[in-house]
TORLO-407565 format. One record per atom (N, C-alpha, C): x, y, z; residue in one letter. Coordinates in steps of 0.05 Angstrom, whole numbers, padded with zeros to 5 digits, always signed. Example, Ala and Ser with C-alpha at 12.3 -4.5 7.8 and 13.67 -1.06 7.14 Angstrom:
<recs>
+00264-00114+00156A
+00246-00090+00156A
+00264-00066+00156A
+00257-00045+00142S
+00273-00021+00143S
+00258+00001+00157S
</recs>
This chain:
<recs>
+00038+00110-00208M
+00012+00097-00212M
-00001+00109-00237M
-00008+00093-00256G
-00021+00102-00281G
-00049+00113-00276G
-00058+00130-00294E
-00085+00142-00291E
-00107+00122-00288E
-00106+00099-00303N
-00127+00080-00303N
-00119+00053-00292N
-00096+00051-00279K
-00087+00025-00269K
-00103+00017-00244K
-00113-00007-00245A
-00129-00017-00222A
-00112-00017-00197A
-00125-00009-00175V
-00112-00009-00149V
-00127-00030-00132V
-00115-00053-00128Y
-00127-00075-00113Y
-00124-00069-00083Y
-00147-00071-00069I
-00146-00063-00041I
-00169-00076-00026I
-00165-00082+00000T
-00186-00093+00016T
-00205-00071+00025T
-00229-00078+00034P
-00247-00058+00043P
-00235-00040+00066P
-00220-00053+00084E
-00207-00038+00106E
-00186-00019+00095E
-00171-00028+00075G
-00151-00011+00063G
-00163+00013+00049G
-00186+00009+00035L
-00199+00030+00021L
-00210+00051+00042L
-00220+00041+00064Q
-00230+00059+00085Q
-00207+00077+00096Q
-00184+00064+00099K
-00161+00080+00109K
-00152+00101+00089K
-00152+00094+00063L
-00145+00113+00043L
-00165+00137+00043L
-00191+00130+00044K
-00211+00151+00045K
-00209+00169+00069K
-00203+00157+00092A
-00199+00172+00117A
-00175+00191+00114A
-00153+00181+00103E
-00130+00198+00100E
-00136+00220+00080E
-00150+00214+00059L
-00157+00235+00039L
-00174+00256+00052L
-00194+00248+00067D
-00211+00267+00081D
-00195+00285+00100D
-00177+00273+00115E
-00160+00288+00134E
-00143+00309+00119E
-00131+00300+00096L
-00114+00318+00081L
-00130+00341+00069L
-00153+00335+00057V
-00169+00355+00043V
-00182+00374+00063V
-00195+00363+00084N
-00212+00380+00101N
-00198+00391+00126N
-00175+00380+00133V
-00161+00390+00157V
-00134+00402+00150V
-00117+00386+00138R
-00089+00395+00133R
-00088+00417+00112R
-00104+00414+00090R
-00104+00434+00069R
-00113+00461+00079R
-00135+00460+00096V
-00146+00485+00107V
-00125+00498+00125V
-00112+00483+00142A
-00092+00493+00161A
-00069+00505+00145A
-00061+00491+00124L
-00038+00501+00108L
-00045+00527+00094L
-00070+00529+00084A
-00079+00553+00071A
-00078+00577+00090A
-00085+00572+00115Q
-00084+00593+00136Q
-00055+00601+00141Q
-00037+00581+00143R
-00009+00587+00147R
+00003+00604+00124R
-00005+00596+00099L
+00005+00611+00076L
-00006+00640+00076L
-00031+00643+00083S
-00043+00670+00084S
-00028+00687+00105S
-00022+00676+00128A
-00008+00691+00149A
+00021+00697+00140A
+00034+00679+00126A
+00061+00683+00116A
+00062+00705+00095A
+00042+00705+00078I
+00040+00725+00056I
+00037+00753+00068I
+00022+00755+00090K
+00017+00781+00103K
+00042+00792+00116K
+00063+00775+00120Q
+00088+00784+00132Q
+00104+00801+00113Q
+00098+00800+00087G
+00112+00817+00068G
+00131+00801+00051G
+00154+00812+00045D
+00174+00802+00026D
+00176+00771+00026D
+00165+00759+00005L
+00163+00730+00003L
+00189+00717-00004L
+00208+00731-00016S
+00233+00719-00026S
+00250+00710-00002S
+00248+00722+00021E
+00264+00714+00044E
+00247+00706+00068E
+00223+00698+00062N
+00204+00691+00083N
+00204+00661+00087N
+00218+00652+00108A
+00222+00623+00113A
+00195+00609+00117A
+00176+00622+00131D
+00150+00610+00136D
+00135+00605+00110D
+00137+00624+00092Y
+00124+00622+00066Y
+00136+00600+00050Y
+00163+00599+00048I
+00177+00579+00032I
+00171+00551+00043I
+00172+00548+00069T
+00166+00521+00081T
+00137+00513+00075T
+00119+00532+00078A
+00090+00525+00074A
+00086+00518+00044A
+00099+00532+00026K
+00096+00526-00003K
+00107+00498-00009K
+00129+00491+00003E
+00140+00464-00001E
+00121+00443+00010E
+00110+00447+00034E
+00091+00429+00046E
+00066+00427+00028E
+00058+00449+00017Q
+00034+00449+00000Q
+00039+00431-00025Q
+00062+00432-00036G
+00069+00415-00059G
+00067+00386-00052G
+00078+00378-00029F
+00076+00350-00020F
+00048+00342-00014F
+00033+00360-00001L
+00005+00354+00007L
-00012+00350-00018L
-00010+00368-00037E
-00026+00366-00061E
-00019+00341-00078E
+00007+00334-00078G
+00015+00310-00091G
+00003+00285-00078G
+00003+00284-00052R
-00009+00261-00038R
-00039+00261-00042R
-00052+00284-00042I
-00081+00284-00047I
-00087+00273-00075I
-00072+00282-00095R
-00076+00271-00122R
-00072+00241-00123R
-00051+00232-00110E
-00046+00203-00109E
-00069+00187-00096E
-00079+00197-00074L
-00101+00184-00060L
-00127+00185-00076L
-00133+00208-00089E
-00157+00210-00105E
-00156+00190-00128E
-00133+00187-00141L
-00130+00168-00163L
-00133+00140-00153L
-00121+00134-00129A
-00124+00107-00118A
-00153+00100-00111A
-00167+00119-00099V
-00195+00114-00092V
-00212+00111-00118V
-00207+00127-00138R
-00222+00126-00163R
-00217+00099-00177R
-00193+00088-00176N
-00186+00064-00190N
-00187+00039-00172N
-00198+00042-00148A
-00199+00020-00129A
-00216-00004-00139A
-00204-00027-00136V
-00218-00052-00141V
-00218-00067-00114V
-00241-00068-00101V
-00242-00079-00074V
-00241-00109-00075V
-00223-00120-00058I
-00219-00149-00055I
-00234-00157-00030I
-00259-00167-00033E
-00274-00175-00010E
-00266-00204-00002E
-00263-00221-00021E
-00255-00249-00016E
-00235-00255-00038E
-00219-00276-00034P
-00200-00283-00055P
-00214-00285-00082P
-00202-00274-00103I
-00214-00274-00130I
-00217-00302-00141I
-00198-00320-00136D
-00199-00347-00146D
-00205-00366-00123D
-00226-00382-00126T
-00234-00400-00104T
-00227-00429-00110T
-00210-00434-00129N
-00202-00461-00136N
-00178-00471-00120N
-00174-00460-00096G
-00152-00469-00080G
-00125-00456-00087G
-00126-00437-00105R
-00101-00424-00114R
-00098-00398-00099R
-00073-00391-00092A
-00067-00366-00079A
-00072-00343-00099A
-00085-00323-00089T
-00091-00299-00106T
-00094-00275-00088T
-00100-00252-00100L
-00105-00228-00084L
-00127-00234-00063L
-00121-00226-00038G
-00140-00231-00017G
-00135-00257-00002G
-00119-00275-00012S
-00114-00300+00001S
-00096-00296+00026S
-00100-00313+00045H
-00082-00316+00068H
-00067-00341+00063H
-00041-00339+00059V
-00024-00361+00051V
-00004-00367+00074V
-00005-00392+00083T
+00013-00400+00104T
+00036-00416+00091T
+00060-00408+00098V
+00084-00421+00086V
+00104-00429+00108V
+00121-00447+00101V
+00143-00455+00118V
+00169-00452+00102V
+00188-00438+00113E
+00213-00434+00099E
+00229-00460+00101E
+00241-00469+00079E
+00256-00494+00078E
+00278-00493+00099E
+00279-00514+00115G
+00299-00516+00136G
+00290-00506+00163G
+00265-00496+00165Y
+00254-00486+00190Y
+00227-00499+00195Y
+00217-00497+00220D
+00191-00509+00227D
+00169-00488+00230D
+00177-00463+00234D
+00157-00442+00240D
+00141-00435+00215D
+00114-00435+00219E
+00097-00426+00197E
+00093-00396+00199E
+00090-00384+00175E
+00085-00356+00173E
+00061-00353+00154E
+00042-00335+00162T
+00018-00331+00145T
+00019-00302+00134T
+00015-00300+00108Y
+00015-00274+00095Y
-00012-00270+00081Y
-00021-00245+00082H
-00045-00237+00068H
-00036-00223+00043H
-00043-00233+00020I
-00035-00221-00006I
-00053-00198-00012I
-00042-00174-00014V
-00057-00150-00019V
-00044-00134-00041V
-00056-00112-00049G
-00044-00094-00069G
-00021-00078-00057G
-00005-00066-00074P
+00019-00052-00065P
+00014-00029-00045P
-00008-00015-00049L
-00014+00008-00031L
-00019-00001-00002L
-00028-00025+00001E
-00036-00035+00028E
-00014-00053+00041E
+00006-00059+00026A
+00027-00078+00036A
+00040-00067+00061A
+00043-00085+00081D
+00058-00078+00106D
+00068-00105+00117D
+00092-00113+00108P
+00103-00139+00117P
+00104-00142+00147P
+00107-00120+00162T
+00108-00123+00191T
+00081-00132+00203T
+00059-00129+00187K
+00033-00138+00195K
+00023-00162+00179K
+00042-00175+00165G
+00035-00199+00150G
+00021-00193+00124G
+00022-00169+00114K
+00009-00162+00089K
+00031-00157+00068K
+00031-00175+00048I
+00051-00172+00027I
+00037-00166+00000I
+00051-00150-00016S
+00040-00142-00042S
+00041-00165-00062S
+00021-00166-00079N
+00022-00186-00100N
+00044-00180-00120N
+00057-00157-00118E
+00079-00150-00136E
+00106-00153-00123E
+00106-00161-00097S
+00132-00166-00083S
+00142-00193-00093S
+00168-00198-00089P
+00179-00224-00098P
+00164-00249-00086P
+00158-00248-00060L
+00144-00271-00048L
+00115-00271-00057L
+00102-00248-00057G
+00074-00247-00066G
+00071-00257-00094G
+00088-00248-00112E
+00087-00255-00140E
+00092-00286-00143E
+00111-00297-00127A
+00116-00325-00128A
+00093-00342-00119A
+00078-00332-00099L
+00055-00347-00088L
+00030-00346-00106L
+00028-00326-00122M
+00004-00323-00138M
-00001-00347-00156M
-00025-00358-00155G
-00032-00381-00172G
-00023-00408-00162G
-00009-00409-00139R
+00001-00434-00129R
-00020-00447-00111R
-00015-00473-00105V
-00034-00488-00088V
-00018-00500-00064V
-00033-00510-00045V
-00021-00523-00021V
-00003-00546-00031V
+00021-00547-00019G
+00041-00567-00026G
+00062-00556-00045G
+00055-00535-00060D
+00075-00524-00079D
+00098-00512-00064D
+00121-00512-00077K
+00145-00499-00067K
+00151-00475-00085K
+00158-00453-00072V
+00166-00429-00088V
+00193-00420-00079V
+00208-00410-00098V
+00235-00401-00093V
+00237-00371-00100V
+00247-00355-00082I
+00251-00327-00088I
+00280-00319-00083I
+00287-00298-00097Q
+00314-00286-00093Q
+00311-00263-00074Q
+00325-00265-00052A
+00324-00244-00031A
+00352-00233-00029A
+00355-00210-00016P
+00382-00198-00012P
+00401-00218+00001P
+00391-00236+00018V
+00408-00255+00032V
+00413-00280+00015V
+00401-00282-00008G
+00405-00305-00026G
+00378-00318-00033G
+00379-00342-00042T
+00355-00357-00051T
+00341-00368-00026T
+00314-00365-00025I
+00299-00376-00003I
+00276-00392-00015I
+00272-00416-00004E
+00251-00434-00014E
+00229-00436+00008E
+00204-00434-00001F
+00181-00437+00017F
+00163-00459+00007F
+00150-00473+00026R
+00130-00493+00019R
+00103-00482+00029R
+00083-00483+00012I
+00056-00473+00020I
+00042-00495+00035I
+00033-00489+00060V
+00019-00509+00076V
-00011-00503+00079V
-00019-00479+00073D
-00048-00473+00075D
-00054-00448+00059D
-00078-00447+00047I
-00088-00424+00033I
-00117-00420+00042I
-00123-00396+00052A
-00150-00390+00061A
-00160-00365+00048A
</recs>
């Protein structure tokens, strides 16, 4: 994630990021500092497994904190779809039907940090999300998936 790259996110997604950041900074970082302090008091650090493990965890923790701080700083909140001309865009709920099937599937187009296909949230940078962007009801989109080419027809955009 670049220093100034916009991070598109829903209000709920931003709240989750802030909650995770708060947990990491005010709970996990403090607990880890206490573990490190206790490990240092044990003596010889070169063969101290508790110290080595805690230092590794500290690296991962600080990396995640930096990532979250950057995401929150660069957050562009998507309250409603950016484009209201009937075109699919960030924040849109797009209902599609896969060619050859009758079942409709609805996807919420969100930014990459918030994507969770199991909950119907797809990234605008994913193959399907990218294909849907800017499209209107009735359009067909074709994506390349690991199983081959898949064609979808857009039946609704909200």
